[in-house]
C-alpha positions in Angstrom: -11.1 -27.9 -21.9 -9.2 -25.0 -20.4 -5.5 -24.0 -20.8 -3.6 -22.8 -17.9 -0.2 -21.1 -18.0 1.9 -21.2 -14.8 5.2 -19.3 -14.5 7.2 -20.2 -11.4 4.0 -20.9 -9.4 1.9 -18.0 -10.6 -1.0 -18.7 -12.9 -1.8 -16.4 -15.8 -5.0 -16.3 -17.8 -5.1 -17.9 -21.2 -4.4 -15.2 -23.8 -6.7 -17.0 -26.3 -6.8 -20.1 -28.5 -4.9 -18.5 -31.3 -1.8 -18.0 -29.1 0.6 -21.0 -28.8 2.5 -21.7 -25.6 5.7 -20.5 -27.3 4.0 -17.2 -28.3 2.8 -16.8 -24.7 6.4 -17.2 -23.5 7.6 -14.6 -26.0 4.9 -12.2 -24.9 5.8 -12.7 -21.2 9.6 -12.2 -21.6 9.0 -8.4 -21.5 7.5 -8.8 -18.0 9.6 -11.7 -16.8 13.0 -11.7 -18.5 14.1 -15.0 -17.0 11.5 -16.7 -19.2 13.8 -16.2 -22.2 15.6 -19.5 -21.3 12.9 -21.2 -19.3 11.9 -24.8 -19.6 8.3 -25.7 -20.5 6.4 -28.8 -19.4 2.9 -29.8 -20.4 0.5 -31.9 -18.4 -3.2 -32.9 -18.7 -5.3 -32.7 -15.6 -8.8 -33.9 -16.4 -9.9 -31.8 -19.3 -7.4 -29.0 -18.7 -4.0 -28.6 -20.3 -1.4 -27.0 -18.0 1.7 -25.4 -19.4 4.4 -24.8 -16.7 7.4 -22.5 -17.3 10.3 -22.8 -14.9 13.5 -20.8 -15.2 16.6 -22.8 -15.7 19.2 -23.0 -13.0 22.6 -22.1 -14.3 26.0 -20.9 -13.3 27.6 -17.5 -13.9 31.1 -17.0 -14.8 
């Protein structure tokens, strides 16, 4: 049973079982600032759990 973290189509390695998906998001904000307000979805594919982070589309102004 593996965990996969996908940020806008790019897969990142699992940082370890002690790191929650929210902690992963917080760690990655330094590298990918748009994750600060990204949406997360979870899906099961076979034995794997996939966490997808997708930046929100918003308006400026």
